[in-house]
Biopython code that builds the backbone (N, CA, C, O; Angstrom):
import numpy as np
from Bio.PDB.StructureBuilder import StructureBuilder

atoms = [
    (1, "UNK", "N", (-17.175, -14.466, 15.013)),
    (1, "UNK", "CA", (-17.928, -13.294, 14.576)),
    (1, "UNK", "C", (-18.776, -12.763, 15.735)),
    (1, "UNK", "O", (-18.887, -11.554, 15.939)),
    (2, "UNK", "N", (-19.365, -13.683, 16.480)),
    (2, "UNK", "CA", (-20.198, -13.267, 17.608)),
    (2, "UNK", "C", (-19.381, -12.473, 18.624)),
    (2, "UNK", "O", (-19.848, -11.464, 19.153)),
    (3, "UNK", "N", (-18.173, -12.929, 18.892)),
    (3, "UNK", "CA", (-17.321, -12.242, 19.866)),
    (3, "UNK", "C", (-16.983, -10.833, 19.397)),
    (3, "UNK", "O", (-16.917, -9.908, 20.206)),
    (4, "UNK", "N", (-16.770, -10.668, 18.101)),
    (4, "UNK", "CA", (-16.442, -9.340, 17.564)),
    (4, "UNK", "C", (-17.662, -8.432, 17.659)),
    (4, "UNK", "O", (-17.526, -7.251, 17.980)),
    (5, "UNK", "N", (-18.835, -8.956, 17.388)),
    (5, "UNK", "CA", (-20.053, -8.154, 17.514)),
    (5, "UNK", "C", (-20.293, -7.740, 18.970)),
    (5, "UNK", "O", (-20.736, -6.622, 19.229)),
    (6, "UNK", "N", (-20.006, -8.624, 19.905)),
    (6, "UNK", "CA", (-20.129, -8.284, 21.323)),
    (6, "UNK", "C", (-19.121, -7.196, 21.677)),
    (6, "UNK", "O", (-19.447, -6.261, 22.409)),
    (7, "UNK", "N", (-17.893, -7.315, 21.158)),
    (7, "UNK", "CA", (-16.871, -6.292, 21.420)),
    (7, "UNK", "C", (-17.306, -4.943, 20.859)),
    (7, "UNK", "O", (-17.062, -3.907, 21.478)),
    (8, "UNK", "N", (-17.945, -4.947, 19.697)),
    (8, "UNK", "CA", (-18.447, -3.699, 19.108)),
    (8, "UNK", "C", (-19.546, -3.115, 19.996)),
    (8, "UNK", "O", (-19.582, -1.905, 20.221)),
    (9, "UNK", "N", (-20.424, -3.949, 20.489)),
    (9, "UNK", "CA", (-21.503, -3.493, 21.360)),
    (9, "UNK", "C", (-20.958, -2.910, 22.659)),
    (9, "UNK", "O", (-21.479, -1.919, 23.169)),
    (10, "UNK", "N", (-19.910, -3.529, 23.189)),
    (10, "UNK", "CA", (-19.349, -3.098, 24.461)),
    (10, "UNK", "C", (-18.354, -1.953, 24.330)),
    (10, "UNK", "O", (-17.903, -1.414, 25.341)),
    (11, "UNK", "N", (-18.010, -1.579, 23.127)),
    (11, "UNK", "CA", (-17.056, -0.489, 22.887)),
    (11, "UNK", "C", (-17.631, 0.817, 23.446)),
    (11, "UNK", "O", (-18.726, 1.217, 23.052)),
    (12, "UNK", "N", (-16.901, 1.501, 24.371)),
    (12, "UNK", "CA", (-17.434, 2.742, 24.955)),
    (12, "UNK", "C", (-17.575, 3.862, 23.923)),
    (12, "UNK", "O", (-18.563, 4.596, 23.932)),
    (13, "UNK", "N", (-16.597, 3.991, 23.044)),
    (13, "UNK", "CA", (-16.676, 4.997, 21.984)),
    (13, "UNK", "C", (-16.913, 4.254, 20.683)),
    (13, "UNK", "O", (-16.030, 3.559, 20.180)),
    (14, "UNK", "N", (-18.094, 4.405, 20.154)),
    (14, "UNK", "CA", (-18.462, 3.677, 18.945)),
    (14, "UNK", "C", (-17.637, 4.185, 17.752)),
    (14, "UNK", "O", (-17.475, 5.393, 17.579)),
    (15, "UNK", "N", (-17.121, 3.265, 16.935)),
    (15, "UNK", "CA", (-16.347, 3.678, 15.758)),
    (15, "UNK", "C", (-17.266, 4.274, 14.694)),
    (15, "UNK", "O", (-18.477, 4.055, 14.701)),
    (16, "UNK", "N", (-16.659, 5.035, 13.779)),
    (16, "UNK", "CA", (-17.426, 5.643, 12.690)),
    (16, "UNK", "C", (-17.984, 4.592, 11.747)),
    (16, "UNK", "O", (-19.082, 4.745, 11.211)),
    (17, "UNK", "N", (-17.235, 3.543, 11.551)),
    (17, "UNK", "CA", (-17.651, 2.510, 10.616)),
    (17, "UNK", "C", (-17.618, 1.153, 11.309)),
    (17, "UNK", "O", (-16.556, 0.664, 11.695)),
    (18, "UNK", "N", (-18.773, 0.565, 11.457)),
    (18, "UNK", "CA", (-18.845, -0.756, 12.085)),
    (18, "UNK", "C", (-18.155, -1.798, 11.210)),
    (18, "UNK", "O", (-17.558, -2.745, 11.721)),
    (19, "UNK", "N", (-18.236, -1.623, 9.907)),
    (19, "UNK", "CA", (-17.603, -2.570, 8.983)),
    (19, "UNK", "C", (-16.083, -2.551, 9.148)),
    (19, "UNK", "O", (-15.443, -3.603, 9.157)),
    (20, "UNK", "N", (-15.505, -1.352, 9.279)),
    (20, "UNK", "CA", (-14.063, -1.258, 9.505)),
    (20, "UNK", "C", (-13.673, -1.886, 10.836)),
    (20, "UNK", "O", (-12.631, -2.534, 10.943)),
    (21, "UNK", "N", (-14.507, -1.692, 11.843)),
    (21, "UNK", "CA", (-14.265, -2.308, 13.152)),
    (21, "UNK", "C", (-14.234, -3.824, 13.019)),
    (21, "UNK", "O", (-13.350, -4.481, 13.568)),
    (22, "UNK", "N", (-15.194, -4.378, 12.294)),
    (22, "UNK", "CA", (-15.254, -5.828, 12.087)),
    (22, "UNK", "C", (-14.033, -6.326, 11.323)),
    (22, "UNK", "O", (-13.430, -7.335, 11.689)),
    (23, "UNK", "N", (-13.679, -5.617, 10.271)),
    (23, "UNK", "CA", (-12.512, -6.020, 9.478)),
    (23, "UNK", "C", (-11.245, -6.011, 10.329)),
    (23, "UNK", "O", (-10.433, -6.933, 10.265)),
    (24, "UNK", "N", (-11.094, -4.976, 11.110)),
    (24, "UNK", "CA", (-9.901, -4.849, 11.951)),
    (24, "UNK", "C", (-9.820, -5.993, 12.954)),
    (24, "UNK", "O", (-8.757, -6.587, 13.137)),
    (25, "UNK", "N", (-10.927, -6.298, 13.597)),
    (25, "UNK", "CA", (-10.923, -7.340, 14.627)),
    (25, "UNK", "C", (-10.896, -8.749, 14.047)),
    (25, "UNK", "O", (-10.509, -9.696, 14.733)),
    (26, "UNK", "N", (-11.299, -8.892, 12.808)),
    (26, "UNK", "CA", (-11.235, -10.211, 12.173)),
    (26, "UNK", "C", (-9.918, -10.406, 11.433)),
    (26, "UNK", "O", (-9.642, -11.492, 10.923)),
    (27, "UNK", "N", (-9.102, -9.350, 11.375)),
    (27, "UNK", "CA", (-7.795, -9.460, 10.733)),
    (27, "UNK", "C", (-7.834, -9.274, 9.232)),
    (27, "UNK", "O", (-6.852, -9.577, 8.555)),
    (28, "UNK", "N", (-8.934, -8.786, 8.691)),
    (28, "UNK", "CA", (-9.041, -8.601, 7.240)),
    (28, "UNK", "C", (-8.200, -7.428, 6.765)),
    (28, "UNK", "O", (-7.693, -7.436, 5.644)),
    (29, "UNK", "N", (-8.055, -6.441, 7.598)),
    (29, "UNK", "CA", (-7.223, -5.297, 7.200)),
    (29, "UNK", "C", (-6.519, -4.747, 8.426)),
    (29, "UNK", "O", (-7.100, -4.622, 9.504)),
    (30, "UNK", "N", (-5.266, -4.427, 8.230)),
    (30, "UNK", "CA", (-4.488, -3.832, 9.309)),
    (30, "UNK", "C", (-4.534, -2.317, 9.174)),
    (30, "UNK", "O", (-4.639, -1.804, 8.061)),
    (31, "UNK", "N", (-4.458, -1.605, 10.265)),
    (31, "UNK", "CA", (-4.425, -0.147, 10.155)),
    (31, "UNK", "C", (-3.158, 0.297, 9.418)),
    (31, "UNK", "O", (-2.087, -0.286, 9.585)),
    (32, "UNK", "N", (-3.304, 1.318, 8.618)),
    (32, "UNK", "CA", (-2.182, 1.802, 7.822)),
    (32, "UNK", "C", (-1.122, 2.435, 8.710)),
    (32, "UNK", "O", (-1.424, 3.236, 9.594)),
    (33, "UNK", "N", (0.085, 2.069, 8.464)),
    (33, "UNK", "CA", (1.226, 2.579, 9.201)),
    (33, "UNK", "C", (1.880, 3.657, 8.335)),
    (33, "UNK", "O", (2.043, 3.443, 7.134)),
    (34, "UNK", "N", (2.257, 4.796, 8.892)),
    (34, "UNK", "CA", (2.910, 5.835, 8.077)),
    (34, "UNK", "C", (4.170, 5.323, 7.378)),
    (34, "UNK", "O", (4.499, 5.764, 6.277)),
    (35, "UNK", "N", (4.869, 4.392, 8.024)),
    (35, "UNK", "CA", (6.073, 3.829, 7.417)),
    (35, "UNK", "C", (5.722, 3.018, 6.167)),
    (35, "UNK", "O", (6.461, 3.038, 5.182)),
    (36, "UNK", "N", (4.606, 2.314, 6.210)),
    (36, "UNK", "CA", (4.160, 1.533, 5.054)),
    (36, "UNK", "C", (3.857, 2.466, 3.888)),
    (36, "UNK", "O", (4.235, 2.188, 2.750)),
    (37, "UNK", "N", (3.180, 3.563, 4.170)),
    (37, "UNK", "CA", (2.854, 4.521, 3.114)),
    (37, "UNK", "C", (4.125, 5.126, 2.522)),
    (37, "UNK", "O", (4.211, 5.314, 1.309)),
    (38, "UNK", "N", (5.100, 5.431, 3.355)),
    (38, "UNK", "CA", (6.370, 5.980, 2.871)),
    (38, "UNK", "C", (7.073, 4.967, 1.972)),
    (38, "UNK", "O", (7.648, 5.333, 0.947)),
    (39, "UNK", "N", (7.025, 3.704, 2.354)),
    (39, "UNK", "CA", (7.649, 2.663, 1.526)),
    (39, "UNK", "C", (6.927, 2.507, 0.198)),
    (39, "UNK", "O", (7.566, 2.282, -0.830)),
    (40, "UNK", "N", (5.607, 2.623, 0.206)),
    (40, "UNK", "CA", (4.845, 2.550, -1.059)),
    (40, "UNK", "C", (5.246, 3.686, -1.996)),
    (40, "UNK", "O", (5.419, 3.482, -3.198)),
    (41, "UNK", "N", (5.391, 4.882, -1.432)),
    (41, "UNK", "CA", (5.817, 6.022, -2.253)),
    (41, "UNK", "C", (7.215, 5.793, -2.808)),
    (41, "UNK", "O", (7.488, 6.104, -3.968)),
    (42, "UNK", "N", (8.099, 5.250, -1.978)),
    (42, "UNK", "CA", (9.462, 4.979, -2.418)),
    (42, "UNK", "C", (9.475, 3.951, -3.544)),
    (42, "UNK", "O", (10.229, 4.093, -4.507)),
    (43, "UNK", "N", (8.651, 2.927, -3.429)),
    (43, "UNK", "CA", (8.567, 1.904, -4.482)),
    (43, "UNK", "C", (8.063, 2.528, -5.779)),
    (43, "UNK", "O", (8.577, 2.219, -6.854)),
    (44, "UNK", "N", (7.066, 3.398, -5.689)),
    (44, "UNK", "CA", (6.543, 4.056, -6.881)),
    (44, "UNK", "C", (7.619, 4.911, -7.547)),
    (44, "UNK", "O", (7.743, 4.918, -8.771)),
    (45, "UNK", "N", (8.393, 5.627, -6.741)),
    (45, "UNK", "CA", (9.475, 6.449, -7.287)),
    (45, "UNK", "C", (10.538, 5.578, -7.954)),
    (45, "UNK", "O", (11.039, 5.911, -9.028)),
    (46, "UNK", "N", (10.875, 4.472, -7.315)),
    (46, "UNK", "CA", (11.886, 3.566, -7.875)),
    (46, "UNK", "C", (11.410, 2.965, -9.196)),
    (46, "UNK", "O", (12.207, 2.774, -10.115)),
    (47, "UNK", "N", (10.127, 2.669, -9.291)),
    (47, "UNK", "CA", (9.586, 2.132, -10.542)),
    (47, "UNK", "C", (9.716, 3.163, -11.662)),
    (47, "UNK", "O", (10.071, 2.826, -12.791)),
    (48, "UNK", "N", (9.424, 4.423, -11.333)),
    (48, "UNK", "CA", (9.556, 5.489, -12.335)),
    (48, "UNK", "C", (11.004, 5.625, -12.787)),
    (48, "UNK", "O", (11.285, 5.740, -13.980)),
    (49, "UNK", "N", (11.916, 5.612, -11.826)),
    (49, "UNK", "CA", (13.341, 5.724, -12.168)),
    (49, "UNK", "C", (13.784, 4.531, -13.008)),
    (49, "UNK", "O", (14.557, 4.685, -13.953)),
    (50, "UNK", "N", (13.296, 3.353, -12.665)),
    (50, "UNK", "CA", (13.640, 2.137, -13.407)),
    (50, "UNK", "C", (13.175, 2.252, -14.862)),
    (50, "UNK", "O", (13.921, 1.924, -15.784)),
    (51, "UNK", "N", (11.946, 2.718, -15.059)),
    (51, "UNK", "CA", (11.419, 2.882, -16.418)),
    (51, "UNK", "C", (12.251, 3.907, -17.194)),
    (51, "UNK", "O", (12.518, 3.715, -18.380)),
    (52, "UNK", "N", (12.658, 4.985, -16.537)),
    (52, "UNK", "CA", (13.478, 6.004, -17.202)),
    (52, "UNK", "C", (14.832, 5.432, -17.589)),
    (52, "UNK", "O", (15.331, 5.715, -18.678)),
    (53, "UNK", "N", (15.434, 4.634, -16.718)),
    (53, "UNK", "CA", (16.734, 4.026, -17.014)),
    (53, "UNK", "C", (16.604, 3.023, -18.167)),
    (53, "UNK", "O", (17.486, 2.943, -19.021)),
    (54, "UNK", "N", (15.517, 2.267, -18.191)),
    (54, "UNK", "CA", (15.301, 1.335, -19.298)),
    (54, "UNK", "C", (15.187, 2.079, -20.625)),
    (54, "UNK", "O", (15.745, 1.651, -21.635)),
    (55, "UNK", "N", (14.474, 3.173, -20.615)),
    (55, "UNK", "CA", (14.314, 3.963, -21.840)),
    (55, "UNK", "C", (15.665, 4.538, -22.286)),
    (55, "UNK", "O", (15.994, 4.509, -23.471)),
    (56, "UNK", "N", (16.436, 5.056, -21.339)),
    (56, "UNK", "CA", (17.753, 5.587, -21.657)),
    (56, "UNK", "C", (18.655, 4.482, -22.206)),
    (56, "UNK", "O", (19.423, 4.710, -23.141)),
    (57, "UNK", "N", (18.562, 3.300, -21.630)),
    (57, "UNK", "CA", (19.355, 2.161, -22.077)),
    (57, "UNK", "C", (19.020, 1.809, -23.530)),
    (57, "UNK", "O", (19.916, 1.537, -24.328)),
    (58, "UNK", "N", (17.742, 1.816, -23.865)),
    (58, "UNK", "CA", (17.331, 1.521, -25.244)),
    (58, "UNK", "C", (17.913, 2.550, -26.214)),
    (58, "UNK", "O", (18.408, 2.196, -27.284)),
    (59, "UNK", "N", (17.848, 3.827, -25.828)),
    (59, "UNK", "CA", (18.377, 4.884, -26.687)),
    (59, "UNK", "C", (19.881, 4.732, -26.883)),
    (59, "UNK", "O", (20.387, 4.894, -27.993)),
    (60, "UNK", "N", (20.590, 4.422, -25.805)),
    (60, "UNK", "CA", (22.037, 4.256, -25.906)),
    (60, "UNK", "C", (22.400, 3.038, -26.740)),
    (60, "UNK", "O", (23.388, 3.073, -27.473)),
    (61, "UNK", "N", (21.634, 1.974, -26.649)),
    (61, "UNK", "CA", (21.891, 0.780, -27.461)),
    (61, "UNK", "C", (21.716, 1.083, -28.948)),
    (61, "UNK", "O", (22.492, 0.611, -29.779)),
    (62, "UNK", "N", (20.705, 1.863, -29.274)),
    (62, "UNK", "CA", (20.514, 2.215, -30.687)),
    (62, "UNK", "C", (21.649, 3.101, -31.184)),
    (62, "UNK", "O", (22.058, 2.976, -32.339)),
    (63, "UNK", "N", (22.173, 3.998, -30.337)),
    (63, "UNK", "CA", (23.299, 4.838, -30.730)),
    (63, "UNK", "C", (24.536, 3.986, -30.951)),
    (63, "UNK", "O", (25.279, 4.205, -31.908)),
    (64, "UNK", "N", (24.765, 3.012, -30.072)),
    (64, "UNK", "CA", (25.926, 2.133, -30.201)),
    (64, "UNK", "C", (25.829, 1.322, -31.490)),
    (64, "UNK", "O", (26.834, 1.138, -32.176)),
    (65, "UNK", "N", (24.661, 0.844, -31.821)),
    (65, "UNK", "CA", (24.468, 0.060, -33.045)),
    (65, "UNK", "C", (24.685, 0.913, -34.280)),
    (65, "UNK", "O", (25.122, 0.408, -35.314)),
    (66, "UNK", "N", (24.384, 2.213, -34.182)),
    (66, "UNK", "CA", (24.552, 3.108, -35.319)),
    (66, "UNK", "C", (26.020, 3.326, -35.644)),
    (66, "UNK", "O", (26.352, 3.615, -36.794)),
    (67, "UNK", "N", (26.913, 3.194, -34.660)),
    (67, "UNK", "CA", (28.341, 3.385, -34.901)),
    (67, "UNK", "C", (28.919, 2.104, -35.309)),
    (67, "UNK", "O", (30.120, 2.022, -35.567)),
]
sb = StructureBuilder()
sb.init_structure("model")
sb.init_model(0)
sb.init_chain("A")
sb.init_seg("    ")
for serial, (resi, resn, name, xyz) in enumerate(atoms, 1):
    if name == "N":
        sb.init_residue(resn, " ", resi, " ")
    sb.init_atom(name, np.array(xyz, "f"), 0.0, 1.0, " ", f" {name:<3s}", serial, name[0])
structure = sb.get_structure()
């Protein structure tokens, strides 16, 4: 922790958030990668499609049982 505080003190351009600087240097949070965000969006879309397919499957099963 002391080394990270020294690095913050010696930083020529001070960051907007000292807490974020500490988290980054201690490994608590990694900077967001645009690719990671794109993958999160893709996962959310796939979940929606999955739920829609499950609902359609239920409807089709009830139709099959009716015949």
